C-alpha positions as a printed Julia matrix, in Angstrom:
251×3 Matrix{Float64}:
  -5.16    3.85   22.8
  -4.18    7.55   21.68
  -4.5     8.66   17.74
  -1.72    7.49   16.08
   0.87   10.8    15.43
   3.37   10.62   12.99
   4.65   14.3    13.63
   8.62   14.11   12.04
   8.0    11.05   10.14
   8.48   11.23    6.5
   6.44    8.97    4.5
   6.68    7.2     0.86
   3.65    6.0    -0.7
   3.24    4.27   -3.9
   0.42    5.03   -6.01
  -0.65    7.68   -4.38
  -2.69    9.67   -7.06
  -5.88    7.94   -6.61
  -8.46    5.64   -4.89
  -6.89    4.17   -2.06
  -3.61    5.29   -2.26
  -5.42    8.93   -2.48
  -6.43    8.3     1.04
  -3.58    6.58    2.39
  -1.62    9.8     1.67
  -3.97   11.83    3.46
  -4.52   10.12    6.53
  -0.46    9.62    7.1
  -0.54   13.67    6.27
  -3.51   14.27    9.03
  -1.5    12.39   11.14
   1.75   14.7    10.97
   3.96   12.52    8.6
   5.43   14.78    5.79
   4.49   12.87    2.78
   6.52   11.74   -0.75
   4.4     9.84   -2.97
   4.54    8.45   -6.81
   2.0     8.13   -9.67
   2.23    6.23  -12.99
   0.2     8.55  -15.55
  -2.46   11.08  -13.98
  -0.28   13.76  -13.64
  -3.41   15.87  -12.81
  -5.19   13.81  -10.14
  -1.19   13.63   -8.55
  -1.26   17.72   -8.21
  -4.94   17.55   -6.89
  -3.63   14.98   -4.11
  -0.53   17.4    -3.57
  -2.94   20.66   -3.25
  -5.24   18.56   -1.29
  -2.4    17.41    1.27
  -1.19   21.05    1.17
  -4.55   22.72    2.36
  -5.2    20.25    4.99
  -1.66   20.25    6.49
   0.21   23.25    5.6
   3.02   20.92    4.41
   3.57   20.47    0.67
   4.45   17.04   -0.79
   6.77   15.96   -2.54
   5.82   13.75   -5.73
   7.09   12.35   -9.18
   5.89   10.32  -11.77
   7.7     6.69  -11.67
   7.33    3.15  -13.15
   8.39    1.45   -9.95
   9.02   -1.89  -11.97
  12.15   -0.68  -13.08
  15.17   -0.45  -10.98
  16.24    3.38  -12.35
  13.1     4.77  -11.29
  12.71    3.05   -8.18
  16.4     4.37   -7.38
  15.2     7.93   -8.93
  12.35    8.02   -6.34
  13.93    7.1    -3.51
  16.65    9.73   -4.12
  14.73   12.76   -5.14
  12.04   12.11   -2.57
  15.32   12.46   -0.05
  16.7    14.91   -1.62
  13.47   17.32   -1.1
  12.58   16.15    2.3
  15.24   13.74    3.98
  15.08    9.6     4.23
  11.64    8.28    4.29
  11.17    5.75    7.5
   7.75    4.63    6.31
   6.92    3.04    3.6
   3.79    2.11    1.71
   3.78    0.01   -0.86
   0.41    0.57   -2.25
   0.55    0.54   -6.08
  -0.69   -2.34   -8.28
  -2.91   -3.34  -11.17
  -4.54   -6.55  -12.34
  -5.14   -8.01  -15.35
  -7.34  -10.87  -15.37
  -7.92  -14.29  -17.41
  -8.33  -17.86  -17.24
  -4.68  -19.15  -16.33
  -4.0   -21.52  -19.24
  -4.12  -18.45  -21.7
  -2.29  -16.23  -19.2
   0.47  -14.79  -21.21
   2.82  -11.44  -20.09
  -0.51  -10.56  -17.96
   1.09  -12.77  -15.45
   4.56  -11.37  -15.67
   3.26   -7.83  -15.34
   1.01   -8.41  -12.2
   3.49   -9.94  -10.51
   6.36   -7.42  -11.12
   4.25   -4.7   -10.08
   2.06   -6.01   -7.08
   4.92   -8.5    -5.56
   8.53   -7.72   -7.08
   8.35   -3.73   -6.92
   7.34   -3.86   -3.14
  10.45   -6.52   -2.29
  12.63   -3.8    -4.28
  11.64   -0.68   -2.63
  11.65   -2.63    0.54
  15.52   -3.49    0.53
  16.14    0.46   -0.76
  14.05    1.48    2.09
  15.5    -1.13    5.25
  18.99    0.43    4.66
  17.56    3.67    5.46
  15.76    2.62    8.61
  18.37    0.15    9.86
  20.68    3.93    9.8
  17.79    5.39   11.86
  17.24    2.21   13.97
  13.03    2.96   13.0
  11.08    1.99   10.24
   7.55    1.1     9.07
   6.91   -1.18    5.75
   2.9    -1.33    5.17
   2.37   -3.53    2.32
  -1.03   -3.41    0.67
  -2.56   -6.88    0.03
  -6.2    -7.8    -1.18
  -8.45  -10.54    0.69
  -8.2   -12.3    -2.77
  -5.04  -13.59   -1.15
  -7.34  -15.59    1.44
 -10.2   -16.92   -0.45
  -8.61  -17.18   -4.44
 -10.39  -15.68   -7.16
 -11.22  -17.5   -10.31
  -9.62  -15.55  -13.41
  -7.1   -13.51  -11.06
  -4.58  -16.15  -10.42
  -1.84  -13.63  -11.17
  -3.13  -11.1    -9.16
  -3.86  -13.71   -6.25
  -0.38  -15.27   -6.47
   0.99  -11.93   -6.12
  -0.91  -10.68   -2.74
  -0.56  -14.12   -1.4
   3.05  -13.51   -1.6
   3.14  -10.24   -0.47
   1.92  -11.68    3.01
   4.83  -14.1     2.99
   7.13  -11.34    2.21
   5.87   -9.46    4.83
   6.51  -12.27    7.27
   9.88  -12.98    6.59
  11.14   -9.37    6.41
   9.42   -8.8     9.78
  11.41  -11.7    11.39
  14.83  -10.44    9.69
  14.63   -6.95   10.49
  12.48   -6.51   13.9
  15.73   -6.4    15.83
  16.61   -3.41   14.19
  13.7    -1.64   14.84
  11.78   -2.05   11.74
   8.3    -3.81   11.61
   6.41   -5.07    8.4
   2.97   -5.38    8.36
   0.11   -6.51    5.39
  -3.42   -4.69    5.08
  -5.96   -6.56    2.99
  -8.65   -4.26    1.99
 -11.99   -5.88    1.05
 -13.79   -4.79   -2.11
 -13.36   -1.21   -2.28
 -15.25    1.27   -5.15
 -12.14    2.43   -7.1
 -10.75    2.59   -9.9
  -9.18   -0.86   -9.91
 -12.6    -2.45   -9.32
 -14.79   -0.17  -11.49
 -15.48   -2.75  -14.59
 -16.26   -5.67  -11.74
 -19.52   -6.86  -12.33
 -22.47   -5.93  -10.27
 -22.84   -9.73   -9.69
 -19.71  -10.48   -8.14
 -20.39   -7.05   -5.89
 -23.29   -8.79   -4.82
 -22.01  -11.75   -3.89
 -19.23  -10.02   -1.99
 -21.77   -8.06   -0.16
 -23.76  -11.15    0.67
 -20.38  -12.69    2.35
 -19.93   -9.44    4.36
 -20.91   -9.65    8.28
 -21.22   -6.03    8.62
 -23.55   -5.76    4.81
 -21.35   -3.47    3.15
 -17.82   -2.24    2.08
 -15.22   -0.51    3.94
 -14.23    2.88    2.5
 -10.92    3.75    1.55
 -10.63    6.02    4.31
 -11.19    3.19    6.65
  -8.57    1.12    5.26
  -6.16    3.62    5.34
  -6.83    4.66    9.19
  -5.4     1.12    9.66
  -2.23    1.62    7.53
  -1.87    5.02    9.59
  -2.02    3.12   12.64
   0.36    0.48   11.37
   2.87    3.06   10.78
   2.73    4.71   14.46
   4.42    3.84   17.41
   0.8     3.0    18.57
   1.55   -0.67   16.49
   5.02   -0.83   17.77
   4.1    -4.37   18.95
   2.96   -5.55   15.72
   4.67   -6.93   13.13
   4.59   -9.74   10.69
   0.64   -9.62   10.94
  -2.17   -9.25    7.74
  -5.03   -7.35    8.74
  -8.17   -7.71    6.78
 -10.05   -4.74    6.6
 -13.17   -5.8     4.74
 -16.36   -5.54    7.11
 -16.09   -9.26    8.06
 -15.95  -10.9     4.39
 -12.8   -13.26    5.22
 -13.65  -14.44    8.85
 -10.6   -16.61    9.51
C-alpha cells in the first residue's frame, strides 16, 4: 500500500482551527489536497492553521467563520469555498461539541449537541453529495467517538449523537456507493484536545488502563486514518467505522 495521495482534490473540513481538526487539515494538505475549513470562534487559531498549511504545502487554504448548525451558514460555507477553490469532493465532518449532564436534568444541552454533532453533518453531506455525484467521485469522513460503542454516563446526548453518526454513515454509503462516493466514520479514542481538557484525571486513568497499547492516540495518528479514507487507497472501504483508539474498544 502506497502513501495516500490527494493531488488535485479539494477538501472541506469543519472545525479545522484547533485540536483534531487542525491535525486533519494539516494531514490532508501534506497529502496534496487543497484545503477549505471553517471555524466557530477562534479567528487567531484559524489564521495560524492557514499560515502553517501555506508554509508546509505552498498553498493558501480558504477558511471562514461559520455556525454550521444554521442553514444559511452551511450554504454560504460551500458557496464561498467553491468560489475560492472549486467544488470540494472530500468532506470531513469534524466539528463537534459536548455538554455533559445527568439525563433526567438535561435541557437544551440535548438539542445543542445533536444539532452540531449529528444534524449538521447530515445537512452538510446533503450539499456535498450533489457536487460529488456530478463529478462521479467523493469522500465523506465523519468523526465520531468511541463513546458510541461503550456509552458514557453523563453524556447521553454526545453518545447518542455519535452513535447516530455511525448509522448515518452506513445509510449514506449504501445509497451513494454506486455514484462513486464512499462514506466512513473514524472514532478517535481519548485525545488531549480542548474538548477534553476538563476531563478528570480519574477518567483518564481508567481509559488508559483499558487501552491495549497502554497509551492514547495522537491527533496526528487519527488524522492519518482520515487521510487514508479520503484517498483512492481506500476506494473499497465504505460504510465502515474505524476505531483509532490504541485498543480501547476491542469489538
